[in-house]
N, C-alpha and C positions, 0 to 999 in steps of 0.2 A: 716288618712284613706282615700284611694281612691279606685275607682273601684266599679263594681256592687255588688260583694259579701260584700265588706267593708261597703257600705251603709246599707245593711240588718244587718250586724253585729253590726253596730253602733246603729241603732234603737233598736235592741234587747238588747244591753248593757244598753241603756238609760232606756228602759222599765223595765228591771229587777231591776235597781237601784230605779226606781220610786216605785216599789212594795215593795222593802226592806225598803224604807224610808217612806212608808205609804201614799204616794201621790195617789196611787191607792189602794183600799181596798174594799173587797166585802161586807162590811157593811156600810161604811161611805163615800167612794169616788168611785163612780161607773163609773165615766166618766171624762176624763180630755184631754186637748190639750197641746201639747209640741212644742216649737219652738227652733230648734238647732241654737243657737246664733253664734257658730263657723261656721256653714254652711252659715248663712247669711253674715258673714264677708267675706267668700271665694267667695260667689256669687257676692257681691258688688264689690269685687276686680276684678273679671273677667269682670264685666260690665265696670269699669273704664279702664281696660287694652284693651278692644275691640275697644274703640273710641280713636282717636288720642288726643294728649294733646292740640293741637291748631287746630282750633280756640277755643275760650271759650266754655266750655260745662258744663251744670248743669244737672245732673241726678236726676229728681224729682220723688220720689216714689209715686205711686198712692195710696193715703191713703185709697181708698175704698177697696183695696185688703186685708189690715189689719190695722184697725183703732185703735188698742190698743195703748194707749199713750206710755207705756214703749217700745213697738216695734218700734214705730216712733222715739223715743228718741235714740234707738240703731242705727238706720239708720242715724239719724242726726250726731251721733258721727263718723260714717264712711264717712262723706263728702257729704251726699246726700241732695237734696232738697226735697220738698213735694208738690205733686199735690193734690188739694182739689176740691170737687165738691158741698159742702154745707157749711152753717155757722157752723154747728157742726163739720165737718172735719177741718174747718179753726181754730176753737177753739181748737181742738185736736193737730193740727200742732203747734200752738203757745205754748200750754201746754207742748209739747215735746221738745221745745227749738229751733224750726226752726226760724231764723230771717226772717222778712217779705220779704226781697229781695230774699230769697230762697224758697218762696212759690208761687205757680201758681194756680190761681182760674179758673177752668173750669166748666161750667154747662150750659144746655140750658135754665134753669129757675133760673136766679139770681134776687132775690128781691131787691128793691131799698135800703133797710136797709143794706143788705150784701154788695151791691156794695159800699155804702158810707163807710162802715167799711174797706173794702179792700183798697179803694182809700185813706183813711186816713192813713192806715198803710204803704202803699207803696207796697202792694202785687201785683204781676203781674196778669193781667186779660187777658183772651182771650175772645173776644166778640163773641156771638153765632149768633146774628141776627141784622138787621138793627134798630129794635126798641130798643134793648138794647144799641146800639151804640148811639142813640138819647138820651136815659136816661143818659148815662155816660156824654155826652156832656152837658146836663142840669146840672147835678150834679157838673161838673167842672166850669161851668158858666164863661168860658174864661180863667181859670187858667191852667197853664201847670201841668200835673199830675206828681206826684212823682212815680207812678206805671209805669211799663212797660206794654204797652197795645198792644195787637195784635188782629187779627181777625181769627176765626176758619173757614176754608174753607172746603166744602165737595168736594172732588176730584171726586166723583161719578165714581170710577173705578170699582165698582162691590162689590159683597158680597162673603163670604166664605160659609162653610157648616153648620154653626149655624147662622140663620138669626138674632137672637137676640143679637148676638155678632158682627154683621156686621154694620159698621157706615159710609160706603162710597157708599151706594146704591143710586139709583136715587132718592128715596123718603125718605132718612134718616131724622130723626128729628134733627140731629146735624149739625150745621154750616151753612154757606152760600154757595149754590151750585155754582160750576164753570161753568157748561155747560148749565144751564137753560137759556132761551132766555133773553137777556139784563142783566142777573145777574152779569156777568163779568165786564160789562161796569159800572154798578152801584157800584161795589166793587172798581173799579179803581177811580171813582169819590169820594168815601168815603175816600180813602187814600189821594187824592189831597186836600180835604177840611179839613182833620184832620192830620196835620203834626205829631201829637203825636202817630199816629198809626204806629208802627215801627216793628211789628212782624207779621208772618204768622204761623198759627197753623193748623195742620191736624192730623187725626187719622183714619185709615181705618177699625179698628176693632181688635179683639183679638182672643181668642180660636176659631179654625175653619178656620181662615184666612190664606191662604197661604202667605209665605214671599214675594213672587214676587208681589202679589197684594198689600201688605203693602208698598213695596219699590216703586211701580208705584205711589201710592198715595202720597208719599213724593216727588217723582219727579214732580208731578203735582204742589205741593205747591211751590217748589223751582222755577219752571218755572214761576209761577205767580208772585213770589217775584222779580224775575229778570225783568219780564214785567213791574211791578209797577215802579221799579227804572229807567228802561229805558224810560218809558213814561213821568215820572216826571222830568227826567234829573238830578236826585239827588239820593244819596244813603240814602233813607228814610227807607226802610226795611232792618234792620241790624240783624235780627235773625229769625230762623226757629224752631218752636216747633214741633217735628216729632211724638209726642204722644208715645204710648208704644205698648202694644198688642202682644209681642212675645209669641207664643203658648208654652204649656208645654206638655211634654210626660207623660201622666197618665198611660201608659201601662207597664212601667218598670222604673228602676232606672237610665237608661241612660238619660243624659241631652241633649236633642236634640229637636229642634235646639238650638244653642247656640248664644250668642251675637256676636261673631266673624263671623258666617255665615251670619247673618243679615247685619252686617256692610259691608261685602264683596258685597252683593246684592245692598245695598245702593250706594256703590262706582260705581257699573255697571250702575244703573238706574239714579242716581242723583249725578254725580261726582261734580257739583258746590256746593253741600252741604259742601264739604270739601275744598272748594277753598280758605278759609280764609276770604271771604267776609261776612260770616254769623256766629253769635254765634249760639249755638245749645242747645235746651232743649229736654230731653227725659222724658217719663212718664211711665216707666215700673213698673208693680205691681205684677201680678201673677208669672212672670217668676223670680222675685227676691225671693219670699217667699214660693211658693207652695212646692217645693222640700225640703224645710227646716222645715217642720212641719208635725206632725202626731197626729191623734186621737187614744186614746185607751179607750176601754169600756168593761165592764164585760158582759158575757152571764148569763142571769137570769134563763131562762127556755129553754128546747128543746122539740119538739113534731114532730109528723108526721101528714100529711094530704094529702089524695089522694095519698099516696105513696111518698110524698115529705117531706124530712127532713127540719125542720125550726128551726133556732136558734133565740131566742128572746133576744135582747140585749138593752142596755141603750143608744145606739147611733142610732139616726134616723134623722127625718126631722128637728129637732131643731138645728142640727149642719151641716146637709148635704142636705140643702133645694134644691139646684139645681139638685143633683144626684136623689133625691126621685121623683121630679116632672118631670125631663127630663133625664131619666136614659141612654138613647141612646146617648145623647150628652155629658153627664157628668159621664161616668163610673168610678168607683174607685176600686183600688185593696183592697182585704181584706187579711190579714195574720193572721193565727190562732196561738195563744200562750196558753200555760198551765197557771195555777194560779200563777206560780212563774215568768212568763214572758218569759219563754223559748219557742222558736218556736216549734210548734208541727209538728211531722212527721206522717208517717202512709199513708195508702191508701186513696186517695181522695173520698169523697162522694159528690154527687150533693145535694145542700142544699140552701135554702134561708137564707139570714141574714137580719133580720127584726129589726125595731126600736120600741120604746115604744108608739108611738102616736096611737090614736084610729081612724085609717082608714086603709084600706087594702093596700094602695100603699106605706106605710111607709116602704120601703125596701131599704137597702144599696146594696144588690146584689140579683139577682134572678138566681136560678138553677146554683150556682157557685160550682165548684169542689174544696173542701177544706178537710183537715184532719177533721174527725168528731168532731164537736163542742159539748162540754158538759157544763152543768151549772158550773159556777165558772172559766171557761176558759176566756181568754181575746182576743178580736179582735183588731188588729191594722190597722189602715187606713192611709197609707202613702199619701204624696202629698197634704196634706190639710192645709198647712201653710198660704194659701191665700183663703179668701172668705168662710172658713168653720166655725171653732169655733169662729172666730172673727165677724161673722155676724149671730147671733142667730136668730131663728124664734120661737116665743113663743106659738106655737100650744100646746093645752091642758095645758097651763101655765107651760110648762116645763122650768126649770131653766137653766141659763147659767152655763156651767161647768168651773171649775178652768183651767187656762192656765198658764203653767210654761215655763220659759226660761231655756235653758240648755247649760252648758259648760262642756267639758270633758278635764281634765288635761292630761299632758303627761304620768302621772302614771295611767291613766285610771279612776281616781276618777271623779265621776259625781256630779256637783254642780248645784242645781236648784234654780231658782229665780221666786217668785210668780209674774206673770205679771197681772193676774186678779183673784180675789178670786171666789170661787164657790158661785153662788147666792143661797141664802136661799129660798126654795120653799115658805116659809111664806112671804117673801119679794115680791115675784111675786104676791101673793094674795093681799098684801097691795097696790101694784101698780095698782090694778084694782079699786081702790077708797074706799076700806074698811080699816079703820084705827083703829078699835077696836081690842083689843087682842083677839087671837084665841088660843085654846089649841095646845100644841106641844107635840110630843112624846119625851120621855126621851133620846132616842138615834137617834136623828134627822139624817136621811140620807142626805148627802150632795152629790149632783150629779155633 
């Protein structure tokens, strides 16, 4: 299935199958996430196709975008590597089957224990600052590292429309700045004194960052790598990690921008990246999974207040934290479905779509024109395969929903695979430090 209409038809086809198979049920399964594994395969294929076969390229999925181990394992089977930012993500990548040489460790705050672990395994490391470089030097104690080690530089080319997603500003917490006084000279000296520094890493930001800004950031990193090699009179820097950050279109089903568009800009701004002198690592996350996932939740009640229609649903801040707290930057589409999963038609009505948490701002959509929602209807929230149901927020002790992988056969049959079970609300209570048994209702609702 291809095209805008087909994307909507495919989601509806999956949703109706989920209702028929009881994965969504108004009594026992009120909220669930779905990952279209066929779509993941197509997206990874388009990523591989957009970049040239030579020089050597590793596409490392940013685990923060979806850290569910079965999802990571699926990406590993498609030939991807994994970029991790914490010891927990490193453990997840290893559990998913990524070999250490296909894992990249990026973080501005790496504890000594995690560094020792990564160095022992041979995981690639991008150094964030000079103090971290000194720590790695002390850990190695004169030994040559097994790991591929680079330095993250801040190109300082500017920010996009979402400040929190912009990492190449003058004062960004990430990396070593290239244009601060004496910083570039100190970086050059670091490469000269540490022959095992062989990579340069950069990342200008993600959602809200224009592609031109991102490409200019990469160009600055490539120019610095060229400068190091030229100054040292040897080919010490052998690879460039260009980060990820390709923005996602949340306004519709069209995939824009695509990987090919970004590669064309990279060729314009940083042609030496493709000269054959450098191996390449990418770290795309949101652009790999966002379009390949959706959330579905039941409408429990409806009401009016001040003339405004309000649909109270089981999906809110616990799965859509960024949208709830920063709705202008992270708007999501809402698609109305009837209890069978069929898309609702009818005249649109302005209404709020609210979540279950006990604060007024727990809204997925404000004053949104939708077919009138009724109790028992289902809202479908597309483009949520990255950062949404895989990064829960336990406000009000709300449990994590089940997440299912989905494949659709040539005959239209839908096969579901449980990627994460629904969390028992009583398990959430136990995680708060209370281990004594508590009474449970006979028909425990699993959300």
